[in-house]
C-alpha positions, 0 to 999 in steps of 0.5 A, a space after each residue: 818429770 820421770 826419765 827413761 833411757 833407751 840404749 842401742 849400739 848403733 843409731 837409727 834402731 829406735 826410730 826404725 823399730 821402737 817408736 811405739 814404745 817411745 810413744 807409750 812411755 811419753 804418754 805415761 809422762 816420761 821424758 825419753 833419752 837415747 844413748 847410742 853411737 850417733 856416728 854409726 847410723 845403720 837404720 836409715 841414712 842419718 839421724 834426721 828421723 829423731 828430729 821433732 820426736 822429743 827424744 834427747 840424744 847422748 853420744 856413747 862410743 859403742 863398738 861391735 867387737 867385745 874385744 875392742 879397747 873402746 868397750 871400756 870407753 863406752 862402759 865408762 861413758 854410759 856409767 857416767 851418764 846413768 849416774 848423772 842422768 837420774 833416770 827412772 828406768 833403762 831399756 836396752 837393746 842389741 847384744 853389745 849395748 845390752 851387756 854394757 848397759 846392764 853392767 854399767 847400770 849395776 855399777 851405778 846402782 852400787 855407787 848411788 844406791 838408786 835401784 833403777 829398773 833395767 829392761 833388756 829386749 833380746 832381739 834374738 840371742 846369738 846362741 840358738 838351735 843350729 848356731 855354730 859353737 862360737 856363738 854359744 860363748 854368749 850363753 853364759 854371759 846372758 845367763 849371768 846378766 839376767 841377775 841384773 835384768 828386771 824384765 828380760 823381753 824375748 821376741 821368739 818362742 825358742 829364746 823365751 823357752 831357753 830364758 826360763 832357765 835363767 835366774 832373772 832379777 825380775 822376770 822373763 816376758 814374751 812379746 811377739 816382736 816389735 809389731 807390724 802394720 797390718 795391710 788388708 790389700 791384696 797383691 796384684 802380681 802383674 803390676 810392676 810400678 815405675 820405681 821398680 824400673 828405677 831401682 833396676 835401671 832395666 825396663 821390666 816386662 809385666 810378666 817378669 817375676 820379682 823376688 825381693 830381699 831386704 836387710 843389712 848387707 852383712 855376712 849374717 844376712 847371707 845375701 850371697 846365697 841369692 846371687 848364687 841361687 840366681 845363677 841356677 835360674 838364668 833360664 827364667 824370666 825372673 829378677 832379684 832385688 836386694 835392698 839394704 846397705 852394709 859392709 858386704 856391698 862391694 863383695 856382693 857387687 863384684 860377685 854379681 859381675 863375676 857371675 854375669 848376673 847384672 840383668 838378674 840381680 840388683 842392689 837397690 841400696 837403702 829402701 825408704 818405701 818398703 811396703 811399696 816395693 813389697 807390693 810390686 814384688 811376687 815373692 819375699 826371700 830371706 837367706 839369713 843364717 840367724 834372726 830373732 823375729 824378722 820385721 821385714 818378713 812380717 811386712 812381706 806377710 802383711 803385704 800378702 807375699 809368699 815367703 821363701 826362707 831358711 828354716 831358722 828360729 824366728 822365721 818358724 814362729 811366723 811362716 808355716 812350710 807349704 802354707 805361707 811359703 817354703 822353709 828350706 832346710 839347708 843353705 845351699 843355693 840350689 835348694 833355694 832355687 828349687 823352691 823358686 822354680 816350684 813357686 813359679 814354673 808350674 802351670 802359670 794359672 796354678 802357680 798364681 793360685 798357690 802364691 795368692 793362697 800363701 799370701 792370704 795365709 800370711 796376711 791372716 797369720 801376721 795379725 798375731 804380731 800386729 802393732 796393736 798386739 805388741 803395744 798391749 803387751 809392752 804397755 802392760 810391762 811398762 805399767 808394771 815397772 812404773 807401778 814399782 817406781 811409784 811405790 818406791 817413791 811413796 
């Protein structure tokens, strides 16, 4: 049986975002192996979602910082796994694990003489238009590692255009994200199910508007903007639910208390039923500084929600300003607050019509990023690699 090795820095990424690719490879006759830091679960609460998937796991002590002494340890662990595993293809994700995997695979290639194809999906380069100068240190790294990459997969148009300048060993491919399930349901803006009340611990008036934002609680996701934004919206009958876990949780909790917004902003923790929460909300809001192609925005679009977000790479691939919501030029909380007011404080009947129109536009637009579209693209990429593998064996 042919063997494929998938690699991510943190655990949970594969069951969260890559199970369609796993199924494609399994249907092609591959045994799937997963190298990750099983002790660092970011997507989900634990590793239980890997149960009964047929995926064989391998512990690698990946770390986030490129300056950690454990980087060398992770490199050695992964190189040994690649040398002993006799894999037919390797597909890596996430920046640090992407760097380490390609270096380890190249070293293993030299040691064993086996030319194992390496794929890397860049879920948003660190460097992009408007990114701080310090993030551009990754540009020469990615440009160099392209020579060790048989398929460089880009998920947004800006990254794909930039990758054309790299000398990729194979070639660069554009794939519109990881795919999203398409919902034909229409939002009912006046319905607030009981689980929203459970999340907030507060009795919700049917007329109360609900903003929702879901993502890892990290500095990059910039959830503190939402808290500062809500301070400008105290006069409105509106609440904001922030779903997710992460290193910023205590900081955000203290900020909510400091601004006396306990009845306005709610930290919901990890949300298992994202579609249900989206369908009970009135607007999705994304304050992130940087994204690749945000899955949760696509899920919100599929649910028929208008979106308020920063005008950043990836989001601009998805949402058109004034059509699917509002794209804010700055990261000033007051500017986000202005867009919220615009979406909810016109005459109620007019506001509801605008929100519904934006939601319908999003539902139509997001079809271009559906799981079926992505599956077709990824199947083609995997089959081309598989043909290469088979030709080398014959």
